[in-house]
N, C-alpha and C positions, 0 to 999 in steps of 0.2 A: 646463432640458431636461426634467425628470420632469414639469412641470406640461405640458410639450407632449406628452410620451409618454402621460400620461394622459389629454389631449383628444383624441389620436387614438384611442387603442384604448378609451377608457371605464373608468371605475372599476367592477370586477365588483360586482355584486348577490348573489353566492351563494360559499360556500367552493370548490366545485367550479371556479366559475369563477376564482377568485383564484388556485389551483393550477394551474391550464391556463395561467393568463397567466406565473404564474411558471417554469414547465417552458418556456413557450415563449420568455422572456426569458434562459433558460441553458441555449438548445435547442445552443450550440457548446460549453459547459462540460464538465468533467469528471463522468462519469456518478457517480462516487462522490459526488460533491459536490452532484450536481443532487439524488441520493437523501436526504442529508442536510437539503436546503435544504428541501424537499418535506415530509419529516417535522417540521421545525420549526415550519415555517409552519402546519401543520394542526394541531399540539399548540398553539400559542397562539391561534390563532384560534378552535377549538372550547374551549379553555377560557373565552376573552373569552366567548364567547356562552352558554356555561355559569352564567357567573358574571353573566349580565343577561337571566334567563329571559322578560323580558317584551318583550325587543327582536327584531327582524326580522334576518334575516344580512346585509341591506344596509345598515341601520343600524349595526350592529355592525363591518361590513368599513370604512363612512365614518370610523369614529372612530379604529380600527385604522390607516386610512391615513395620519393624522398622527402617531401614536407608531409603530408597526411598521415603517411605510411600505408605498407602493404596492408591487406586484409589481416594475416595474422596479427601484425603489430599493433594494429587496430583493436583488436579483441582482445589483445593483452592487456593494453592500454584502458580499456572499459573494464575489465576483470579488475584489476588494480584500483581505480577510481572509485568501484563498487565497494569494495573494501575499506576504502579509506571513508568514502562516505558514512558506511554503516557502523565502521569506529569511532567517528566523531560523532554522529548523533545517538551512540548507544549512551546510557545514563550510567556513570562511574558511579561503582559501588563505593560507599564508605570504608568498607572492609577490605580493599584491596589497595595496596600503595606501592609504588615503584621503588626498587632498590636498585642501586648498580651493581653489577655482577663483578666480582673482584676476580681478575687473571691471577692466577699464580705465576711467579715469576720463573719457577724452575719448570712450569708445563711447555710456555713459547713466549720467552722474552722478547727475542726478535719481533715476532708478530706484534706480541702489545707495544714495543717500542715503536714499530712502525705505522700503527693504529694512530698512536698518541702524535706521532711527527705529522700526520697526515690531518691531524683535528677532527678524527672522526669521533662521534660519540659513543662512550663504552655500551656494551649494550645492556638491556635494561628486562630487568626481570619484574614480573608482579607476584607477589606474596598472595597463593591462594587461599579465597577468604575460607574461614572456620565453617565446617558444615553446620546449617541454622536447623534450631530445633523445628518441631511442625507447628508449635506456637508461633513461632517466629514469622515462619513461612505464611502463615493464616492473616495474620496481622500485618506483616511485611506490603501486603497488595496496595493498602492504602498509600505507600510512599511511590509507588509505581504512576508515572505520568500516563502511560496506556490505558489504565485502569479507569481513569475519569474522560479520556477521548472515548472509549468503549461505551460508558454512560453515556456520554452526550449524544454520541453516533446512534443509540437506541433511541433515544428522546426526540432526536431530529429525524429518526428514518420514517415516522408517521405523515409528517409533511413530505418528504423528499419521494415516499412510495407513493403518495397519491398523488403527487406530481408527475413522475415518471407512469404510473397506470394512464392517468388522463391522459397523458401526452401520446402515447402509442395508441391507444383504442381510438381515441379522437383522428391521431392522423393516419392509422390504416383505415380508419370506416371515409376519411375523406377522400384520402387517395384510390381507394377502391370505386369508391362511389362517383367520383369527379375521371376517371380513366377513360370515359366514353366520349370525354370533351377533350380539346387542347389541353385548356389550362390544366387538365389533372395530371398531363406527364411532367411538368416542371414542379406541380406542386407534390408530386411523388417523388422527385428528385431530390428537393428542398427537405422533406421529411425524412428519408434515408441519411441523409447528409448529417441532420440535426442529430439524430439518433446515434450517429458517432461521437458527434462534438458531448452530447450530453454523457457518454461514456466516458470521454475523457476527464469530464467534469467530476463524475461520480468518482473514476479513480483517483482523483486528487485528495476528495473528501476522505476516502479508505485508508490512502496512504499516510496522512495528517491523522487521522484519529486513530484508527486502527493499526497501523504500522505495518502493513501489508504493502511490499515494493508494487507499485503501479506505473502504467506509462505516463511518461511525462512529455511526449510528443505524440502528434496524429498517428494514426496506423498506417502503416508503408503500405505503399500502392507504386506499381511501375508503371511511371513516368514516360516510358517509353511507348507504351501504346497509347492509341487516340482517344479523346474525351468519350466518345462513344462506345468504347470497348472498357475503360475505366466505369461509367455508370453502367453497364450491363455487370462488373466484376462486382459493383457494390450489391446489387441485386442477387448475384449469385453467393456471394462469400457466405460461408456459413456461419462467421462471428456477428454479422449483422442481425441474423436473426436468431444469434444465440444472446446478443443485447437484449433485443427487444424481449425476448423470454425472462430475462434477469429483471427489467424493467416492471412487467408485469408481477413478476414474484414480489417485487419489493412492497406491494400494497399490502398483501395478506401479511408477510413478513415484516412489514412496520407494525401494522395493527398489533402482532403480536410482541412485538420488540417495546414498544410504549406502552401497552398494556403491563409486561412484566416489570418494566422499569419502573413503572409509576405506583402499582400495587407492591413490591415488595420496599421500594422507598418511604411508601407515605406508611405502611404496617411498622416499618422499621422506626422510622422517627416518631411516630405516635407511641410507641413502647419507651424509647427512649425519654421521652418527655412525662411521661407517667409522674416519675415524682412530682412534678413541677404541677401537674394537673390536680394532682392528689390533694393539694395544698388549698384548693378551691372546693370550698364545701357548698352543696347543694341543700338549700332547706337546713341549713344547719348541721348535716351529718357529714363528716368527713369521710373521702373517700372518692375513686377513679370510678368514674359513672360510665359505662358501658351504655345501658340502656336510661336514659333520665329518669323514667318513673319507677324502674324495680330494681334493676342490677347494680350493685356496686361492689367495689373491691376494696379491701380493707388497706387502712394506709401503710401496713408494715410489708405488704406483697409488692410494691411497687419498685422497691428496687431491684426483686428480681424480674419483673417484666423490661426494666430498663438494661439489666444485664441481657436478656433476650433479645431486645432491639438491638443491641451492639453486635451480637452473634448475625442476627438475621441481615444487619448494614454490611457485614464482612463478607456473608456469604452472598449477597447481591454483587459485590463488587468481584468477588471469583466467578459469578456466573457471567457476568458482565463482560471478562477477559475472555472467558471459553467461548461464547457468543460471538464476541469479536473477533477471535482466531478463525470460527467455523464460516463465518460471513466472509472473511477475508480470503478464503482459501475459496469459497465459493464465486466469489467475485473475479478473483484470479483465473478461474477455469472457463469463466462464460465470457469474460470482457477481455481478457487478454490472449487467449488461447491460439497459437501458431500453428 
């Protein structure tokens, strides 16, 4: 298949053509994975070219096609690796258990014997989990690690959002204000470069806490261009400005996420604590005091408040998962867009 595809498309003769064919082969893949694949491929190809100074790009690529692989082969390897990693990181369900598939002897005895002689592992099926009730789905969110990752991201977003917003506003102000001086040019270049680095850091947080696939390598840039051209590309690249837009939006979003998480968690935990709090009397009068001077709640109502607190707590978990999913999609479009 690979030889046919190489014959149909033609082996690239330059690094730029190789990367273009690799991008085309990954046209329907995750943009974050495409960014990683392009960066890895260019890094490898240019290191091979630097190690063989007397050879042309076409000769080096022809040799690399046998070791590193043609663009279509590399694309297929990245796809398979991505699937394998996602399966390994996926939390297994206790309701799914593997079973060996029994191959009837009367159907294909020769094939079964050949597979056994070759030492192949018999195919494995998974017993599909029984359909869960709505109640099980509601309370099952507490067993999902991504729930706590999303909650932690909401609490952390106030600090990260404040930092990102301050960095962008301060950096832009200083860069524009000092452009009239010589020092303003390198300062502006450093600021734009730092924005790309912070985008990579934010992507790692999102992937770890929210589970959204984000780039693990820096953004791909054509290194065949001069450093002045690449600096110009950094200023004209729409992704740079979208990244700064994302950082500016992180302040109001961080305030919102933090406020929602703290408020709902505080209310739910306060209600859950109601039966214990009701045991402590004020002036000898039993009850849960909302207002220390006037309002009291009878002791017999506290279990209802505790049950309501549990419901609010689990609703908060579902809301955190939903917010985490939406934020991950927004980050994917603003930070990774190819």
